[in-house]
Z-matrix of the N, CA and C atoms (Angstrom, degrees):
N
C 1 1.446
C 2 1.524 1 109.73
N 3 1.332 2 113.71 1 139.20
C 4 1.466 3 118.60 2 -178.12
C 5 1.523 4 110.27 3 -77.87
N 6 1.315 5 112.46 4 152.58
C 7 1.464 6 118.07 5 177.29
C 8 1.534 7 108.71 6 -76.31
N 9 1.323 8 118.28 7 154.25
C 10 1.463 9 121.50 8 179.54
C 11 1.544 10 111.83 9 -59.46
N 12 1.316 11 117.95 10 -34.75
C 13 1.463 12 119.99 11 -179.62
C 14 1.528 13 110.85 12 -67.26
N 15 1.347 14 117.38 13 -35.27
C 16 1.469 15 120.61 14 177.78
C 17 1.526 16 110.45 15 -69.21
N 18 1.305 17 116.74 16 -38.26
C 19 1.467 18 121.24 17 178.43
C 20 1.527 19 109.91 18 -64.40
N 21 1.321 20 115.69 19 -43.94
C 22 1.470 21 120.18 20 179.16
C 23 1.525 22 110.72 21 -65.28
N 24 1.336 23 117.93 22 -41.83
C 25 1.475 24 121.11 23 177.30
C 26 1.528 25 110.72 24 -61.64
N 27 1.326 26 116.82 25 -42.65
C 28 1.466 27 121.39 26 178.70
C 29 1.527 28 110.44 27 -63.40
N 30 1.320 29 115.18 28 -41.17
C 31 1.460 30 120.36 29 178.95
C 32 1.527 31 110.85 30 -63.70
N 33 1.340 32 117.71 31 -43.27
C 34 1.461 33 121.51 32 177.76
C 35 1.532 34 111.32 33 -63.05
N 36 1.319 35 117.34 34 -39.72
C 37 1.466 36 121.50 35 178.85
C 38 1.522 37 110.60 36 -63.90
N 39 1.327 38 116.52 37 -44.23
C 40 1.464 39 120.14 38 178.63
C 41 1.532 40 111.05 39 -65.55
N 42 1.317 41 116.84 40 -39.11
C 43 1.467 42 120.70 41 177.02
C 44 1.518 43 111.49 42 -63.88
N 45 1.341 44 115.71 43 -40.76
C 46 1.461 45 120.40 44 178.13
C 47 1.529 46 110.48 45 -65.04
N 48 1.328 47 117.01 46 -42.82
C 49 1.464 48 120.62 47 178.12
C 50 1.528 49 110.91 48 -63.79
N 51 1.331 50 116.25 49 -40.36
C 52 1.459 51 120.42 50 177.94
C 53 1.527 52 110.73 51 -62.81
N 54 1.323 53 116.86 52 -43.79
C 55 1.464 54 120.95 53 178.68
C 56 1.524 55 111.66 54 -61.72
N 57 1.335 56 116.85 55 -44.37
C 58 1.463 57 120.70 56 178.86
C 59 1.528 58 111.11 57 -63.60
N 60 1.326 59 116.35 58 -42.44
C 61 1.461 60 120.75 59 -179.95
C 62 1.532 61 110.94 60 -65.55
N 63 1.313 62 116.23 61 -42.65
C 64 1.461 63 120.44 62 178.16
C 65 1.525 64 110.50 63 -62.72
N 66 1.332 65 117.30 64 -44.28
C 67 1.461 66 121.04 65 178.57
C 68 1.528 67 110.64 66 -61.13
N 69 1.328 68 116.57 67 -43.15
C 70 1.470 69 121.09 68 179.58
C 71 1.527 70 110.46 69 -63.92
N 72 1.315 71 117.35 70 -39.73
C 73 1.458 72 121.51 71 178.33
C 74 1.528 73 111.09 72 -64.42
N 75 1.321 74 117.44 73 -44.43
C 76 1.472 75 121.42 74 177.97
C 77 1.520 76 109.99 75 -62.56
N 78 1.326 77 116.87 76 -41.23
C 79 1.462 78 120.92 77 179.44
C 80 1.531 79 110.39 78 -63.18
N 81 1.313 80 117.44 79 -44.43
C 82 1.460 81 121.21 80 179.95
C 83 1.533 82 111.95 81 -66.18
N 84 1.327 83 116.54 82 -38.44
C 85 1.469 84 119.33 83 176.44
C 86 1.520 85 110.93 84 -64.91
N 87 1.326 86 117.59 85 -39.97
C 88 1.466 87 121.01 86 178.44
C 89 1.528 88 110.63 87 -65.24
N 90 1.317 89 117.24 88 -40.93
C 91 1.467 90 120.79 89 177.91
C 92 1.526 91 110.06 90 -63.85
N 93 1.323 92 117.26 91 -42.34
C 94 1.460 93 121.03 92 178.57
C 95 1.523 94 110.96 93 -60.88
N 96 1.311 95 116.34 94 -45.54
C 97 1.464 96 120.83 95 -179.66
C 98 1.530 97 111.08 96 -65.18
N 99 1.324 98 116.75 97 -41.80
C 100 1.463 99 121.22 98 179.36
C 101 1.517 100 111.32 99 -63.60
N 102 1.326 101 117.38 100 -44.26
C 103 1.463 102 119.43 101 179.42
C 104 1.523 103 111.10 102 -66.20
N 105 1.318 104 117.49 103 -34.84
C 106 1.464 105 120.39 104 177.05
C 107 1.523 106 110.89 105 -64.65
N 108 1.327 107 117.16 106 -46.65
C 109 1.463 108 121.39 107 -179.71
C 110 1.529 109 110.57 108 -64.60
N 111 1.323 110 117.35 109 -44.91
C 112 1.468 111 120.42 110 -178.61
C 113 1.526 112 110.95 111 -65.69
N 114 1.326 113 117.92 112 -41.87
C 115 1.466 114 119.19 113 179.75
C 116 1.522 115 111.10 114 -65.80
N 117 1.329 116 118.07 115 -37.29
C 118 1.464 117 120.72 116 174.82
C 119 1.523 118 110.94 117 -63.23
N 120 1.320 119 116.10 118 -42.66
C 121 1.469 120 119.45 119 -179.51
C 122 1.527 121 110.90 120 -64.52
N 123 1.321 122 117.57 121 -42.76
C 124 1.465 123 120.63 122 -179.52
C 125 1.525 124 110.16 123 -63.10
N 126 1.319 125 117.46 124 -43.94
C 127 1.464 126 119.05 125 179.86
C 128 1.524 127 111.13 126 -64.51
N 129 1.332 128 117.62 127 -38.77
C 130 1.464 129 120.23 128 177.80
C 131 1.518 130 111.80 129 -68.07
N 132 1.314 131 117.55 130 -36.86
C 133 1.474 132 120.33 131 177.99
C 134 1.524 133 110.05 132 -62.57
N 135 1.327 134 117.34 133 -43.04
C 136 1.459 135 120.56 134 178.82
C 137 1.527 136 110.48 135 -62.63
N 138 1.319 137 116.92 136 -44.95
C 139 1.467 138 120.79 137 179.03
C 140 1.519 139 110.89 138 -61.96
N 141 1.321 140 117.81 139 -43.25
C 142 1.457 141 121.50 140 -179.01
C 143 1.527 142 111.08 141 -65.34
N 144 1.325 143 117.67 142 -42.09
C 145 1.468 144 120.46 143 179.30
C 146 1.522 145 110.29 144 -62.65
N 147 1.315 146 117.57 145 -45.74
C 148 1.460 147 120.27 146 178.98
C 149 1.531 148 111.61 147 -64.14
N 150 1.319 149 117.04 148 -40.22
C 151 1.467 150 120.51 149 177.65
C 152 1.527 151 110.55 150 -64.78
N 153 1.330 152 117.40 151 -40.49
C 154 1.466 153 120.10 152 178.14
C 155 1.523 154 111.66 153 -62.95
N 156 1.327 155 117.16 154 -41.99
C 157 1.462 156 119.50 155 176.88
C 158 1.525 157 111.07 156 -61.07
N 159 1.313 158 117.01 157 -43.27
C 160 1.459 159 121.33 158 177.44
C 161 1.528 160 110.50 159 -58.99
N 162 1.333 161 117.01 160 -48.37
C 163 1.454 162 120.05 161 -176.48
C 164 1.530 163 112.81 162 -69.53
N 165 1.308 164 118.03 163 -31.51
C 166 1.466 165 120.00 164 176.53
C 167 1.524 166 110.03 165 -64.06
N 168 1.329 167 116.30 166 -48.23
C 169 1.459 168 119.88 167 179.56
C 170 1.528 169 110.26 168 -64.98
N 171 1.315 170 118.10 169 -42.04
C 172 1.460 171 121.90 170 177.75
C 173 1.525 172 111.03 171 -60.73
N 174 1.330 173 117.62 172 -43.60
C 175 1.464 174 121.14 173 -179.51
C 176 1.527 175 111.96 174 -65.99
N 177 1.302 176 117.04 175 -37.32
C 178 1.473 177 119.37 176 176.61
C 179 1.523 178 109.47 177 -63.90
N 180 1.335 179 116.66 178 -43.24
C 181 1.466 180 119.85 179 177.66
C 182 1.512 181 112.48 180 -62.54
N 183 1.320 182 117.51 181 -44.34
C 184 1.474 183 121.40 182 178.58
C 185 1.523 184 110.33 183 -63.68
N 186 1.329 185 117.32 184 -41.46
C 187 1.468 186 120.52 185 179.87
C 188 1.522 187 110.61 186 -63.93
N 189 1.318 188 117.53 187 -42.58
C 190 1.471 189 120.09 188 178.55
C 191 1.528 190 110.96 189 -66.86
N 192 1.310 191 116.73 190 -39.74
C 193 1.471 192 120.64 191 178.14
C 194 1.533 193 111.08 192 -64.59
N 195 1.335 194 116.65 193 -46.18
C 196 1.469 195 120.28 194 178.70
C 197 1.519 196 110.03 195 -64.68
N 198 1.326 197 117.15 196 -36.55
C 199 1.462 198 119.98 197 176.77
C 200 1.512 199 112.04 198 -63.15
N 201 1.324 200 117.75 199 -39.25
C 202 1.466 201 120.47 200 175.79
C 203 1.521 202 111.09 201 -62.72
N 204 1.332 203 117.04 202 -40.28
C 205 1.460 204 120.47 203 178.91
C 206 1.524 205 111.94 204 -67.03
N 207 1.329 206 117.43 205 -34.62
C 208 1.466 207 121.76 206 -177.27
C 209 1.528 208 112.88 207 -89.06
N 210 1.311 209 118.85 208 -10.15
C 211 1.461 210 120.94 209 175.87
C 212 1.513 211 114.69 210 104.82
N 213 1.276 212 119.13 211 -26.93
C 214 1.470 213 122.62 212 178.42
C 215 1.523 214 107.90 213 -132.42
N 216 1.326 215 116.18 214 134.13
C 217 1.464 216 118.81 215 -172.98
C 218 1.526 217 112.93 216 -64.32
N 219 1.325 218 117.90 217 -32.47
C 220 1.471 219 118.77 218 -177.99
C 221 1.517 220 112.10 219 -71.84
N 222 1.342 221 119.05 220 -20.24
C 223 1.459 222 120.59 221 174.93
C 224 1.532 223 110.84 222 -62.31
N 225 1.312 224 115.67 223 -36.75
C 226 1.457 225 119.79 224 178.26
C 227 1.517 226 112.21 225 -62.58
N 228 1.332 227 116.71 226 -39.15
C 229 1.467 228 119.87 227 177.68
C 230 1.525 229 111.19 228 -67.03
N 231 1.348 230 117.03 229 -34.74
C 232 1.466 231 119.72 230 175.81
C 233 1.529 232 110.86 231 -66.08
N 234 1.333 233 116.57 232 -39.64
C 235 1.463 234 120.10 233 179.14
C 236 1.532 235 110.28 234 -63.77
N 237 1.325 236 116.89 235 -46.34
C 238 1.470 237 120.69 236 179.48
C 239 1.530 238 110.42 237 -63.50
N 240 1.318 239 117.37 238 -42.43
C 241 1.475 240 120.73 239 178.16
C 242 1.525 241 110.83 240 -62.68
N 243 1.340 242 117.72 241 -41.23
C 244 1.465 243 120.84 242 177.62
C 245 1.520 244 111.62 243 -63.15
N 246 1.332 245 116.68 244 -39.15
C 247 1.458 246 121.18 245 177.15
C 248 1.528 247 110.35 246 -60.57
N 249 1.331 248 116.55 247 -44.65
C 250 1.466 249 119.65 248 -179.92
C 251 1.526 250 112.42 249 -71.08
N 252 1.311 251 116.79 250 -30.56
C 253 1.468 252 119.27 251 174.71
C 254 1.531 253 109.87 252 -64.40
N 255 1.332 254 115.91 253 -42.19
C 256 1.460 255 120.45 254 177.28
C 257 1.531 256 110.98 255 -62.92
N 258 1.351 257 117.05 256 -46.29
C 259 1.464 258 120.47 257 177.98
C 260 1.527 259 111.81 258 -60.29
N 261 1.329 260 116.58 259 -37.77
C 262 1.463 261 120.57 260 179.03
C 263 1.525 262 110.76 261 -62.83
N 264 1.310 263 117.41 262 -43.17
C 265 1.468 264 120.68 263 178.65
C 266 1.532 265 111.39 264 -63.68
N 267 1.327 266 116.71 265 -43.08
C 268 1.462 267 120.14 266 179.08
C 269 1.533 268 110.05 267 -64.63
N 270 1.324 269 116.27 268 -45.17
C 271 1.456 270 120.29 269 179.42
C 272 1.527 271 110.96 270 -61.99
N 273 1.320 272 117.01 271 -42.47
C 274 1.468 273 120.32 272 -179.89
C 275 1.526 274 110.47 273 -62.48
N 276 1.324 275 116.87 274 -38.29
C 277 1.458 276 120.48 275 -179.15
C 278 1.540 277 111.71 276 -67.03
N 279 1.339 278 116.57 277 -33.13
C 280 1.468 279 120.43 278 -175.88
C 281 1.520 280 112.85 279 -114.42
N 282 1.325 281 117.38 280 28.25
C 283 1.465 282 120.75 281 -173.77
C 284 1.520 283 113.29 282 -67.15
N 285 1.318 284 118.83 283 -35.62
C 286 1.472 285 120.04 284 -177.48
C 287 1.527 286 112.08 285 -66.96
N 288 1.334 287 120.03 286 -51.31
C 289 1.470 288 117.48 287 -179.56
C 290 1.528 289 113.34 288 -73.28
N 291 1.344 290 117.97 289 -25.59
C 292 1.466 291 120.34 290 -177.23
C 293 1.520 292 113.52 291 -85.22
N 294 1.342 293 117.64 292 -31.89
C 295 1.461 294 119.43 293 -172.75
C 296 1.525 295 112.21 294 -124.33
N 297 1.304 296 117.89 295 -54.89
C 298 1.459 297 121.09 296 -170.37
C 299 1.528 298 112.39 297 -59.44
N 300 1.320 299 117.11 298 -50.64
C 301 1.464 300 119.95 299 -177.64
C 302 1.527 301 111.68 300 -67.63
N 303 1.344 302 120.63 301 -49.99
C 304 1.478 303 118.86 302 -179.71
C 305 1.530 304 113.68 303 -62.29
N 306 1.324 305 117.16 304 -40.03
C 307 1.472 306 119.49 305 -179.97
C 308 1.520 307 110.37 306 -67.34
N 309 1.312 308 116.87 307 -43.27
C 310 1.463 309 120.29 308 177.76
C 311 1.519 310 111.95 309 -62.04
N 312 1.328 311 116.73 310 -43.12
C 313 1.472 312 120.23 311 178.46
C 314 1.526 313 111.43 312 -63.88
N 315 1.331 314 116.64 313 -41.06
C 316 1.466 315 120.16 314 179.57
C 317 1.519 316 111.03 315 -64.11
N 318 1.331 317 117.35 316 -44.53
C 319 1.468 318 120.31 317 178.25
C 320 1.516 319 111.86 318 -60.87
N 321 1.310 320 116.56 319 -43.88
C 322 1.456 321 120.57 320 -179.82
C 323 1.524 322 109.93 321 -64.03
N 324 1.336 323 117.04 322 -44.07
C 325 1.470 324 120.11 323 179.17
C 326 1.525 325 111.12 324 -61.01
N 327 1.347 326 117.29 325 -43.38
C 328 1.464 327 120.64 326 -179.94
C 329 1.517 328 112.04 327 -65.82
N 330 1.304 329 117.47 328 -37.85
C 331 1.466 330 119.93 329 -177.34
C 332 1.526 331 112.20 330 -76.74
N 333 1.328 332 117.32 331 -27.52
C 334 1.451 333 119.62 332 -177.41
C 335 1.521 334 113.77 333 -96.06
N 336 1.335 335 118.19 334 -0.26
C 337 1.462 336 121.30 335 178.33
C 338 1.490 337 112.23 336 -59.40
């Protein structure tokens, strides 16, 4: 039969091993979650940059086309700028339901997965 001090030492060793294993598991889960979030962000950044390049070229084409229709090329740029000013006002008015809530919900869902 083991002495009580040996049993207590064994118990402390197992508790220490459990604590180390639990800490390592939490660390690995945090790393997994971080890499998932970062990889999602990188892929979205690439998509957004490519979409922005597309829209810049498209807007220049639309502005030049509208300028040809109106008689002076710079009129087309004013029309496109006015359109974006209008969109900015609409977006600003509805920013909370369109952006804040969905983005916040998505972040929370990704972090709590």
